[in-house]
C-alpha positions as YAML, in Angstrom:
chain: A
units: angstrom
residues:
- id: 1
  name: MET
  ca: [3.35, -0.05, 23.31]
- id: 2
  name: TYR
  ca: [1.13, 0.42, 26.11]
- id: 3
  name: GLN
  ca: [0.11, 3.77, 25.49]
- id: 4
  name: SER
  ca: [-0.53, 3.34, 21.95]
- id: 5
  name: ILE
  ca: [-2.69, 0.44, 22.28]
- id: 6
  name: LYS
  ca: [-4.89, 2.48, 24.86]
- id: 7
  name: ALA
  ca: [-4.95, 4.95, 22.62]
- id: 8
  name: LEU
  ca: [-6.28, 3.36, 19.70]
- id: 9
  name: SER
  ca: [-8.70, 1.49, 21.83]
- id: 10
  name: ALA
  ca: [-10.39, 5.05, 23.15]
- id: 11
  name: ASN
  ca: [-11.09, 5.33, 19.01]
- id: 12
  name: ARG
  ca: [-12.52, 1.71, 18.21]
- id: 13
  name: LEU
  ca: [-14.38, 2.83, 15.12]
- id: 14
  name: LYS
  ca: [-11.94, 4.57, 13.26]
- id: 15
  name: THR
  ca: [-9.10, 2.34, 14.53]
- id: 16
  name: LEU
  ca: [-11.20, -0.76, 13.01]
- id: 17
  name: LEU
  ca: [-11.42, 1.38, 9.71]
- id: 18
  name: ILE
  ca: [-7.43, 1.78, 9.47]
- id: 19
  name: TYR
  ca: [-6.51, -1.79, 10.22]
- id: 20
  name: LEU
  ca: [-9.50, -2.65, 7.99]
- id: 21
  name: SER
  ca: [-7.73, -0.36, 4.81]
- id: 22
  name: LEU
  ca: [-4.06, -1.05, 6.07]
- id: 23
  name: THR
  ca: [-5.11, -4.91, 5.85]
- id: 24
  name: PHE
  ca: [-6.63, -4.82, 2.45]
- id: 25
  name: SER
  ca: [-4.06, -2.57, 0.77]
- id: 26
  name: ILE
  ca: [-0.99, -4.93, 2.23]
- id: 27
  name: SER
  ca: [-2.97, -8.01, 1.64]
- id: 28
  name: ALA
  ca: [-3.28, -6.79, -2.51]
- id: 29
  name: ILE
  ca: [0.57, -5.74, -2.49]
- id: 30
  name: PHE
  ca: [1.32, -9.35, -1.12]
- id: 31
  name: LEU
  ca: [-1.06, -11.09, -3.50]
- id: 32
  name: ILE
  ca: [-0.03, -9.04, -6.61]
- id: 33
  name: THR
  ca: [3.47, -9.34, -6.42]
- id: 34
  name: SER
  ca: [3.71, -12.86, -5.05]
- id: 35
  name: ILE
  ca: [1.29, -14.27, -7.72]
- id: 36
  name: SER
  ca: [3.28, -12.24, -10.76]
- id: 37
  name: ASN
  ca: [6.72, -13.73, -8.81]
- id: 38
  name: GLY
  ca: [5.18, -16.82, -9.13]
- id: 39
  name: VAL
  ca: [3.98, -17.24, -12.59]
- id: 40
  name: ILE
  ca: [7.59, -16.10, -13.39]
- id: 41
  name: SER
  ca: [9.32, -18.54, -11.00]
- id: 42
  name: MET
  ca: [7.07, -21.62, -12.56]
- id: 43
  name: TYR
  ca: [8.17, -20.72, -16.25]
- id: 44
  name: SER
  ca: [11.63, -20.11, -15.19]
- id: 45
  name: SER
  ca: [11.63, -23.49, -13.67]
- id: 46
  name: ILE
  ca: [10.72, -24.79, -17.20]
- id: 47
  name: LEU
  ca: [13.56, -23.14, -18.96]
- id: 48
  name: LYS
  ca: [16.02, -24.04, -16.20]
- id: 49
  name: SER
  ca: [14.85, -27.57, -16.22]
- id: 50
  name: ASP
  ca: [16.75, -28.95, -18.47]
- id: 51
  name: GLY
  ca: [19.61, -26.81, -20.06]
- id: 52
  name: ASP
  ca: [21.83, -24.20, -19.80]
- id: 53
  name: ILE
  ca: [21.75, -22.38, -22.82]
- id: 54
  name: ILE
  ca: [18.30, -21.87, -24.85]
- id: 55
  name: VAL
  ca: [18.28, -21.36, -28.80]
- id: 56
  name: THR
  ca: [15.55, -19.75, -30.26]
- id: 57
  name: GLN
  ca: [14.38, -17.99, -33.47]
- id: 58
  name: ALA
  ca: [16.14, -14.59, -33.95]
- id: 59
  name: LYS
  ca: [14.09, -11.09, -33.55]
- id: 60
  name: ILE
  ca: [11.22, -12.81, -31.72]
- id: 61
  name: SER
  ca: [9.07, -10.94, -29.45]
- id: 62
  name: ASP
  ca: [7.98, -14.22, -27.82]
- id: 63
  name: THR
  ca: [9.12, -18.12, -27.39]
- id: 64
  name: PHE
  ca: [5.34, -18.84, -28.53]
- id: 65
  name: PHE
  ca: [5.74, -17.33, -31.91]
- id: 66
  name: SER
  ca: [9.65, -18.89, -31.96]
- id: 67
  name: ASN
  ca: [10.18, -21.32, -34.98]
- id: 68
  name: VAL
  ca: [13.78, -23.28, -34.86]
- id: 69
  name: ASP
  ca: [15.16, -25.75, -36.94]
- id: 70
  name: ILE
  ca: [15.22, -29.31, -34.91]
- id: 71
  name: GLU
  ca: [17.54, -30.64, -37.46]
- id: 72
  name: LEU
  ca: [20.17, -28.05, -35.36]
- id: 73
  name: THR
  ca: [20.41, -30.95, -32.63]
- id: 74
  name: GLY
  ca: [22.57, -32.60, -34.06]
- id: 75
  name: LYS
  ca: [25.03, -30.07, -35.04]
- id: 76
  name: ILE
  ca: [25.00, -29.00, -31.52]
- id: 77
  name: SER
  ca: [25.12, -32.54, -29.83]
- id: 78
  name: ALA
  ca: [28.56, -32.53, -31.77]
- id: 79
  name: ILE
  ca: [30.19, -29.63, -30.07]
- id: 80
  name: ASP
  ca: [32.70, -30.31, -27.54]
- id: 81
  name: ASN
  ca: [31.32, -30.45, -23.71]
- id: 82
  name: VAL
  ca: [27.55, -30.67, -24.79]
- id: 83
  name: LYS
  ca: [25.73, -33.21, -22.63]
- id: 84
  name: LYS
  ca: [22.29, -32.79, -23.90]
- id: 85
  name: VAL
  ca: [20.35, -31.12, -26.43]
- id: 86
  name: SER
  ca: [16.54, -31.31, -26.15]
- id: 87
  name: ALA
  ca: [13.89, -29.38, -27.93]
- id: 88
  name: ILE
  ca: [10.75, -28.11, -27.02]
- id: 89
  name: ILE
  ca: [7.25, -26.72, -28.51]
- id: 90
  name: VAL
  ca: [5.30, -24.59, -26.34]
- id: 91
  name: GLY
  ca: [1.65, -23.75, -27.45]
- id: 92
  name: ALA
  ca: [-1.89, -23.55, -26.13]
- id: 93
  name: THR
  ca: [-5.20, -25.10, -26.53]
- id: 94
  name: PRO
  ca: [-8.71, -25.18, -25.41]
- id: 95
  name: ILE
  ca: [-9.74, -28.73, -23.97]
- id: 96
  name: GLU
  ca: [-13.27, -29.66, -23.21]
- id: 97
  name: HIS
  ca: [-14.83, -26.62, -20.89]
- id: 98
  name: LEU
  ca: [-11.53, -25.05, -20.09]
- id: 99
  name: PRO
  ca: [-10.84, -22.41, -22.33]
- id: 100
  name: ILE
  ca: [-7.15, -22.45, -22.59]
- id: 101
  name: VAL
  ca: [-4.22, -25.53, -21.41]
- id: 102
  name: ALA
  ca: [-0.74, -25.62, -21.80]
- id: 103
  name: VAL
  ca: [0.64, -27.94, -24.53]
- id: 104
  name: TYR
  ca: [4.34, -28.96, -24.52]
- id: 105
  name: GLY
  ca: [5.54, -31.16, -27.75]
- id: 106
  name: VAL
  ca: [9.02, -32.28, -26.56]
- id: 107
  name: SER
  ca: [11.87, -34.19, -27.68]
- id: 108
  name: GLU
  ca: [12.14, -38.03, -26.55]
- id: 109
  name: ASN
  ca: [14.76, -37.28, -24.37]
- id: 110
  name: ARG
  ca: [12.81, -34.89, -22.54]
- id: 111
  name: PHE
  ca: [10.34, -37.18, -21.50]
- id: 112
  name: GLU
  ca: [12.02, -38.08, -17.77]
- id: 113
  name: ASN
  ca: [11.51, -34.64, -16.88]
- id: 114
  name: TYR
  ca: [7.97, -35.59, -16.31]
- id: 115
  name: HIS
  ca: [7.13, -38.10, -13.11]
- id: 116
  name: LEU
  ca: [4.95, -41.00, -14.20]
- id: 117
  name: VAL
  ca: [1.98, -41.34, -11.81]
- id: 118
  name: MET
  ca: [0.40, -43.58, -13.99]
- id: 119
  name: GLY
  ca: [0.65, -45.08, -17.24]
- id: 120
  name: GLU
  ca: [3.53, -44.86, -19.55]
- id: 121
  name: TYR
  ca: [5.47, -41.55, -22.00]
- id: 122
  name: PRO
  ca: [3.17, -40.80, -25.13]
- id: 123
  name: LYS
  ca: [3.60, -42.73, -28.82]
- id: 124
  name: ASN
  ca: [2.75, -41.55, -31.91]
- id: 125
  name: ASN
  ca: [-0.92, -40.21, -31.37]
- id: 126
  name: GLU
  ca: [-0.80, -40.28, -27.86]
- id: 127
  name: VAL
  ca: [-0.61, -37.57, -25.21]
- id: 128
  name: LEU
  ca: [0.64, -37.68, -21.09]
- id: 129
  name: ILE
  ca: [-2.05, -35.50, -19.36]
- id: 130
  name: GLY
  ca: [-1.16, -33.21, -15.75]
- id: 131
  name: LYS
  ca: [-2.47, -34.48, -12.75]
- id: 132
  name: SER
  ca: [-4.41, -31.55, -12.35]
- id: 133
  name: LEU
  ca: [-5.59, -31.31, -15.21]
- id: 134
  name: LEU
  ca: [-6.81, -35.09, -15.64]
- id: 135
  name: GLU
  ca: [-8.80, -34.33, -12.97]
- id: 136
  name: SER
  ca: [-10.90, -31.72, -14.31]
- id: 137
  name: MET
  ca: [-11.59, -33.51, -17.09]
- id: 138
  name: LYS
  ca: [-14.57, -35.62, -17.81]
- id: 139
  name: ASN
  ca: [-13.10, -37.96, -20.69]
- id: 140
  name: LYS
  ca: [-9.86, -39.44, -19.21]
- id: 141
  name: GLU
  ca: [-9.08, -41.89, -22.03]
- id: 142
  name: PHE
  ca: [-9.06, -39.43, -24.81]
- id: 143
  name: ILE
  ca: [-8.63, -35.84, -25.59]
- id: 144
  name: THR
  ca: [-9.02, -33.97, -28.88]
- id: 145
  name: ILE
  ca: [-6.12, -31.14, -29.91]
- id: 146
  name: ALA
  ca: [-6.93, -28.95, -32.87]
- id: 147
  name: ASN
  ca: [-9.71, -31.36, -34.31]
- id: 148
  name: LYS
  ca: [-7.35, -34.57, -33.96]
- id: 149
  name: LYS
  ca: [-8.15, -37.15, -31.09]
- id: 150
  name: PHE
  ca: [-5.28, -38.20, -29.10]
- id: 151
  name: LYS
  ca: [-5.37, -41.68, -26.70]
- id: 152
  name: VAL
  ca: [-4.35, -40.74, -23.23]
- id: 153
  name: SER
  ca: [-1.13, -42.64, -22.11]
- id: 154
  name: GLY
  ca: [-0.62, -41.77, -18.88]
- id: 155
  name: THR
  ca: [-0.40, -39.22, -16.54]
- id: 156
  name: PHE
  ca: [2.58, -37.21, -14.85]
- id: 157
  name: GLU
  ca: [2.49, -35.24, -11.51]
- id: 158
  name: SER
  ca: [4.85, -31.98, -11.43]
- id: 159
  name: ASP
  ca: [5.59, -29.32, -9.07]
- id: 160
  name: ILE
  ca: [5.33, -26.11, -11.69]
- id: 161
  name: GLY
  ca: [1.53, -25.49, -11.72]
- id: 162
  name: PHE
  ca: [1.89, -24.31, -15.52]
- id: 163
  name: GLU
  ca: [3.22, -28.29, -16.47]
- id: 164
  name: ASN
  ca: [1.18, -29.86, -13.74]
- id: 165
  name: GLY
  ca: [-2.16, -28.84, -15.43]
- id: 166
  name: GLY
  ca: [-0.76, -28.89, -19.26]
- id: 167
  name: ILE
  ca: [-0.44, -31.66, -21.83]
- id: 168
  name: VAL
  ca: [2.88, -33.38, -23.05]
- id: 169
  name: LEU
  ca: [3.00, -35.18, -26.09]
- id: 170
  name: ASN
  ca: [5.97, -35.73, -28.93]
- id: 171
  name: ILE
  ca: [7.65, -33.43, -30.65]
- id: 172
  name: GLU
  ca: [6.61, -34.45, -34.22]
- id: 173
  name: ASP
  ca: [2.64, -34.63, -33.17]
- id: 174
  name: ALA
  ca: [3.03, -31.09, -31.78]
- id: 175
  name: GLY
  ca: [4.90, -29.89, -34.94]
- id: 176
  name: ALA
  ca: [1.82, -30.93, -37.20]
- id: 177
  name: ILE
  ca: [-0.57, -29.02, -34.64]
- id: 178
  name: PHE
  ca: [1.35, -25.70, -34.13]
- id: 179
  name: ASN
  ca: [3.01, -25.60, -37.62]
- id: 180
  name: LYS
  ca: [6.50, -25.57, -36.58]
- id: 181
  name: SER
  ca: [9.70, -27.60, -35.80]
- id: 182
  name: ALA
  ca: [10.78, -26.58, -32.12]
- id: 183
  name: SER
  ca: [10.30, -23.42, -30.12]
- id: 184
  name: MET
  ca: [13.40, -23.71, -28.45]
- id: 185
  name: LEU
  ca: [16.38, -25.82, -28.12]
- id: 186
  name: MET
  ca: [17.98, -26.53, -24.59]
- id: 187
  name: ILE
  ca: [21.59, -27.12, -24.26]
- id: 188
  name: ASN
  ca: [22.66, -28.70, -21.35]
- id: 189
  name: THR
  ca: [26.60, -28.43, -20.80]
- id: 190
  name: ALA
  ca: [29.24, -30.38, -18.59]
- id: 191
  name: ILE
  ca: [30.27, -29.06, -15.53]
- id: 192
  name: GLU
  ca: [33.04, -26.08, -15.51]
- id: 193
  name: THR
  ca: [32.09, -25.56, -19.16]
- id: 194
  name: ASP
  ca: [32.72, -22.14, -20.72]
- id: 195
  name: ILE
  ca: [29.15, -21.78, -21.66]
- id: 196
  name: ASN
  ca: [30.04, -18.36, -23.78]
- id: 197
  name: LYS
  ca: [32.50, -20.39, -25.78]
- id: 198
  name: ILE
  ca: [29.80, -22.84, -27.03]
- id: 199
  name: ILE
  ca: [27.07, -19.59, -27.44]
- id: 200
  name: ALA
  ca: [29.23, -18.72, -29.63]
- id: 201
  name: GLU
  ca: [29.94, -22.22, -31.51]
- id: 202
  name: VAL
  ca: [26.10, -22.38, -31.74]
- id: 203
  name: LYS
  ca: [25.45, -18.76, -33.22]
- id: 204
  name: LEU
  ca: [27.99, -19.71, -36.22]
- id: 205
  name: LEU
  ca: [25.62, -22.53, -37.17]
- id: 206
  name: SER
  ca: [22.60, -20.55, -38.26]
- id: 207
  name: ASP
  ca: [21.81, -16.78, -39.03]
- id: 208
  name: ASP
  ca: [18.47, -17.59, -37.89]
- id: 209
  name: ILE
  ca: [18.30, -17.94, -34.48]
- id: 210
  name: ASP
  ca: [19.36, -16.46, -31.05]
- id: 211
  name: VAL
  ca: [21.28, -18.36, -28.31]
- id: 212
  name: LYS
  ca: [21.59, -17.18, -24.88]
- id: 213
  name: SER
  ca: [22.50, -18.51, -21.57]
- id: 214
  name: THR
  ca: [19.15, -19.64, -19.54]
- id: 215
  name: THR
  ca: [20.11, -17.17, -16.91]
- id: 216
  name: SER
  ca: [20.47, -14.18, -19.35]
- id: 217
  name: PHE
  ca: [17.52, -15.11, -21.11]
- id: 218
  name: VAL
  ca: [15.15, -15.38, -18.19]
- id: 219
  name: GLU
  ca: [16.27, -12.06, -17.07]
- id: 220
  name: ASN
  ca: [15.84, -10.18, -20.23]
- id: 221
  name: TYR
  ca: [12.52, -12.05, -21.29]
- id: 222
  name: ASN
  ca: [9.89, -9.56, -22.33]
- id: 223
  name: GLN
  ca: [7.22, -11.09, -21.13]
- id: 224
  name: PHE
  ca: [8.47, -11.35, -17.64]
- id: 225
  name: LYS
  ca: [9.58, -7.73, -17.68]
- id: 226
  name: ILE
  ca: [5.48, -6.56, -18.92]
- id: 227
  name: ILE
  ca: [4.58, -8.77, -15.87]
- id: 228
  name: LYS
  ca: [6.68, -7.05, -13.12]
- id: 229
  name: ILE
  ca: [6.01, -3.75, -14.67]
- id: 230
  name: SER
  ca: [2.27, -4.36, -14.24]
- id: 231
  name: ALA
  ca: [2.20, -5.85, -10.90]
- id: 232
  name: ASN
  ca: [4.83, -2.67, -9.65]
- id: 233
  name: VAL
  ca: [2.14, -0.40, -11.17]
- id: 234
  name: ILE
  ca: [-0.87, -2.42, -9.21]
- id: 235
  name: SER
  ca: [0.85, -2.64, -5.97]
- id: 236
  name: ALA
  ca: [1.75, 1.38, -6.43]
- id: 237
  name: ILE
  ca: [-2.00, 1.97, -6.45]
- id: 238
  name: ALA
  ca: [-3.01, -0.33, -3.92]
- id: 239
  name: PHE
  ca: [-0.11, 1.47, -1.74]
- id: 240
  name: CYS
  ca: [-1.12, 4.81, -2.80]
- id: 241
  name: MET
  ca: [-5.18, 3.78, -1.88]
- id: 242
  name: GLY
  ca: [-3.85, 2.47, 1.62]
- id: 243
  name: LEU
  ca: [-1.69, 5.72, 2.16]
- id: 244
  name: ILE
  ca: [-4.56, 7.98, 1.42]
- id: 245
  name: GLY
  ca: [-7.24, 6.24, 3.51]
- id: 246
  name: VAL
  ca: [-4.70, 5.93, 6.99]
- id: 247
  name: ILE
  ca: [-4.09, 10.10, 6.27]
- id: 248
  name: SER
  ca: [-8.08, 10.29, 5.82]
- id: 249
  name: ILE
  ca: [-8.80, 8.54, 9.05]
- id: 250
  name: MET
  ca: [-5.99, 9.46, 10.82]
- id: 251
  name: SER
  ca: [-6.93, 13.29, 10.08]
- id: 252
  name: LEU
  ca: [-10.39, 12.58, 11.91]
- id: 253
  name: THR
  ca: [-8.43, 10.96, 14.70]
- id: 254
  name: VAL
  ca: [-6.27, 14.06, 14.90]
- id: 255
  name: HIS
  ca: [-9.13, 16.21, 14.91]
- id: 256
  name: GLN
  ca: [-11.53, 14.29, 17.24]
- id: 257
  name: ARG
  ca: [-8.30, 14.26, 19.83]
- id: 258
  name: GLN
  ca: [-7.41, 17.94, 19.18]
- id: 259
  name: SER
  ca: [-8.70, 19.09, 22.60]
- id: 260
  name: GLU
  ca: [-6.24, 16.22, 24.38]
- id: 261
  name: PHE
  ca: [-3.45, 17.53, 22.17]
- id: 262
  name: GLY
  ca: [-4.15, 21.14, 23.44]
- id: 263
  name: ILE
  ca: [-3.92, 20.41, 26.95]
- id: 264
  name: LYS
  ca: [-0.84, 18.70, 26.45]
- id: 265
  name: ARG
  ca: [0.72, 21.44, 24.68]
- id: 266
  name: ALA
  ca: [-0.66, 24.32, 27.33]
- id: 267
  name: LEU
  ca: [1.40, 21.66, 29.97]
- id: 268
  name: GLY
  ca: [4.60, 22.27, 28.30]
- id: 269
  name: ILE
  ca: [4.74, 19.18, 26.42]
- id: 270
  name: PRO
  ca: [6.57, 19.58, 23.35]
- id: 271
  name: MET
  ca: [4.73, 19.05, 19.97]
- id: 272
  name: ARG
  ca: [7.15, 16.87, 18.92]
- id: 273
  name: LYS
  ca: [6.43, 14.19, 21.56]
- id: 274
  name: ILE
  ca: [3.12, 14.40, 20.57]
- id: 275
  name: VAL
  ca: [3.56, 13.67, 16.66]
- id: 276
  name: LEU
  ca: [5.61, 10.85, 17.92]
- id: 277
  name: GLN
  ca: [2.92, 9.75, 20.13]
- id: 278
  name: ILE
  ca: [0.63, 9.53, 16.77]
- id: 279
  name: ILE
  ca: [3.31, 7.89, 14.46]
- id: 280
  name: GLN
  ca: [3.98, 4.93, 16.98]
- id: 281
  name: GLU
  ca: [0.20, 4.70, 17.22]
- id: 282
  name: SER
  ca: [0.06, 4.27, 13.81]
- id: 283
  name: ALA
  ca: [3.11, 1.92, 13.65]
- id: 284
  name: VAL
  ca: [1.28, -0.58, 16.03]
- id: 285
  name: LEU
  ca: [-1.39, -0.65, 13.84]
- id: 286
  name: GLY
  ca: [0.76, -0.97, 10.95]
- id: 287
  name: LEU
  ca: [2.34, -3.93, 12.46]
- id: 288
  name: PHE
  ca: [-1.19, -5.74, 13.38]
- id: 289
  name: SER
  ca: [-2.52, -4.88, 9.90]
- id: 290
  name: PHE
  ca: [0.76, -6.45, 8.37]
- id: 291
  name: ILE
  ca: [0.57, -9.87, 10.51]
- id: 292
  name: SER
  ca: [-3.18, -9.95, 9.56]
- id: 293
  name: ALA
  ca: [-2.46, -9.40, 5.94]
- id: 294
  name: PHE
  ca: [0.70, -11.91, 5.73]
- id: 295
  name: PHE
  ca: [-1.95, -14.72, 7.13]
- id: 296
  name: VAL
  ca: [-4.80, -13.72, 4.81]
- id: 297
  name: SER
  ca: [-2.77, -13.80, 2.02]
- id: 298
  name: ASN
  ca: [-0.98, -17.19, 2.51]
- id: 299
  name: ILE
  ca: [-4.41, -18.72, 2.81]
- id: 300
  name: VAL
  ca: [-5.87, -16.83, -0.41]
- id: 301
  name: LEU
  ca: [-2.59, -18.33, -2.01]
- id: 302
  name: TYR
  ca: [-3.30, -21.94, -0.54]
- id: 303
  name: PHE
  ca: [-7.18, -21.87, -2.21]
- id: 304
  name: ILE
  ca: [-5.49, -20.34, -5.38]
- id: 305
  name: LYS
  ca: [-2.99, -22.75, -5.49]
- id: 306
  name: ASN
  ca: [-5.40, -25.83, -4.84]
- id: 307
  name: SER
  ca: [-8.11, -24.71, -7.08]
- id: 308
  name: THR
  ca: [-9.09, -27.28, -9.61]
- id: 309
  name: LEU
  ca: [-10.49, -24.17, -11.62]
- id: 310
  name: LEU
  ca: [-6.89, -22.93, -12.19]
- id: 311
  name: GLN
  ca: [-5.50, -25.85, -12.38]
- id: 312
  name: GLY
  ca: [-2.36, -24.51, -10.80]
- id: 313
  name: TYR
  ca: [-1.80, -22.18, -13.52]
- id: 314
  name: VAL
  ca: [-1.87, -19.24, -10.82]
- id: 315
  name: ASN
  ca: [0.44, -19.68, -7.83]
- id: 316
  name: GLY
  ca: [1.89, -17.39, -5.66]
- id: 317
  name: GLU
  ca: [5.79, -17.24, -4.12]
- id: 318
  name: LEU
  ca: [6.08, -15.48, -1.02]
- id: 319
  name: THR
  ca: [9.69, -15.32, -0.16]
- id: 320
  name: LEU
  ca: [11.39, -13.66, 3.16]
- id: 321
  name: THR
  ca: [12.73, -10.92, 0.46]
- id: 322
  name: LEU
  ca: [9.12, -10.00, -0.41]
- id: 323
  name: THR
  ca: [7.89, -10.08, 3.06]
- id: 324
  name: LEU
  ca: [10.56, -7.44, 4.35]
- id: 325
  name: TYR
  ca: [10.06, -5.18, 1.64]
- id: 326
  name: ILE
  ca: [6.60, -5.32, 1.96]
- id: 327
  name: PHE
  ca: [6.88, -4.67, 5.96]
- id: 328
  name: ILE
  ca: [8.90, -1.89, 4.92]
- id: 329
  name: THR
  ca: [6.59, -0.72, 2.74]
- id: 330
  name: THR
  ca: [3.72, -0.98, 5.45]
- id: 331
  name: MET
  ca: [5.39, 1.34, 7.99]
- id: 332
  name: PHE
  ca: [6.55, 3.99, 5.32]
- id: 333
  name: MET
  ca: [2.90, 4.20, 4.64]
- id: 334
  name: VAL
  ca: [1.71, 4.18, 8.14]
- id: 335
  name: THR
  ca: [4.34, 6.59, 9.21]
- id: 336
  name: ALA
  ca: [3.34, 9.03, 6.35]
- id: 337
  name: GLY
  ca: [0.00, 8.70, 6.90]
- id: 338
  name: ALA
  ca: [0.35, 9.74, 10.58]
- id: 339
  name: VAL
  ca: [2.95, 12.27, 9.92]
- id: 340
  name: ILE
  ca: [0.86, 14.67, 7.60]
- id: 341
  name: PRO
  ca: [-2.01, 15.49, 10.01]
- id: 342
  name: ALA
  ca: [0.42, 15.20, 13.05]
- id: 343
  name: LEU
  ca: [2.55, 18.11, 11.40]
- id: 344
  name: ASN
  ca: [-0.58, 19.92, 10.60]
- id: 345
  name: ALA
  ca: [-2.10, 19.74, 14.19]
- id: 346
  name: SER
  ca: [1.19, 20.83, 15.27]
- id: 347
  name: LYS
  ca: [1.23, 24.27, 13.86]
- id: 348
  name: THR
  ca: [-1.84, 24.89, 15.35]
- id: 349
  name: ASP
  ca: [-1.97, 27.67, 18.70]
- id: 350
  name: PRO
  ca: [-2.94, 25.26, 21.58]
- id: 351
  name: VAL
  ca: [-5.66, 27.56, 22.83]
- id: 352
  name: ILE
  ca: [-7.46, 26.77, 19.63]
- id: 353
  name: LEU
  ca: [-6.79, 23.19, 20.11]
- id: 354
  name: ILE
  ca: [-8.43, 23.50, 23.27]
- id: 355
  name: GLN
  ca: [-11.03, 24.75, 21.75]
- id: 356
  name: GLY
  ca: [-12.25, 22.30, 19.28]
- id: 357
  name: SER
  ca: [-11.82, 24.43, 16.09]
- id: 358
  name: LYS
  ca: [-11.08, 22.70, 13.16]
- id: 359
  name: ILE
  ca: [-7.58, 22.28, 12.18]
...
């Protein structure tokens, strides 16, 4: 470790360039992956908060387009081991200076999911406003949705950013705005119930619905797959940028130190030890870059989470699994970036290296 740090200190400018390149690339991977995971986690939490089974319209690409007959709630409630059936409409609308705000029309038995901070739950022509949204609004008494004015009945607080920056109203008012009965029905079952049996019974009620367990729905939701694929592609680009940067700068570093390597080889030091030395130097640099990127990402995510402009809609989730994955990715990046120029040097005659010719 000491020898590696000493060697890096001798080439401060190139060390700084590699450090900044790596820190930027690793931070990009951290932020892109964690934000995509955060978006998925927030929406998943909404879906999981009130049901073991989700009912949507059959053959639709997104829940925003789903329209389920709310009258099915009565029939579903009559099924054995069904404890609760709630309905929700998911939509979006511009509010004041904000281009888009999430709107949730919910059945009365779902109001308890929203923790009241002030006021009361909404009646007809009233809305409940998320705390972060209310802070950014100028008019805190009335709100206009689709050219219809609603009175603000109260404020709620939620750990889920989508909800905390959104609007909640009763499902009848939401149905009139978005011209639908319900986007989803959420079924809560008794403990140790055979969910597959209930799913089969609910499917018999209509040919126009799709019924899945909440876990299965989240795992197979198309929008989540698109978000994950997009994040992986962008992260891969950031990884390649970092890798190319390391290879380029390490090549210059090896070139600058070729006389040193030539003398070592002339003294009988095996090239594998010289290659290992270069890899160790890169690994030390990668470790410090990873630690820096980790702290930078946490700071950026903190400001993103608490930004009034974003209203909590964008939130990152840095898990232990993600951190470990990125650490392994980082070490692979710096190792690969160091090995390529080091192997190139190993193929060159020691005399040429001592003379300082190009590798």
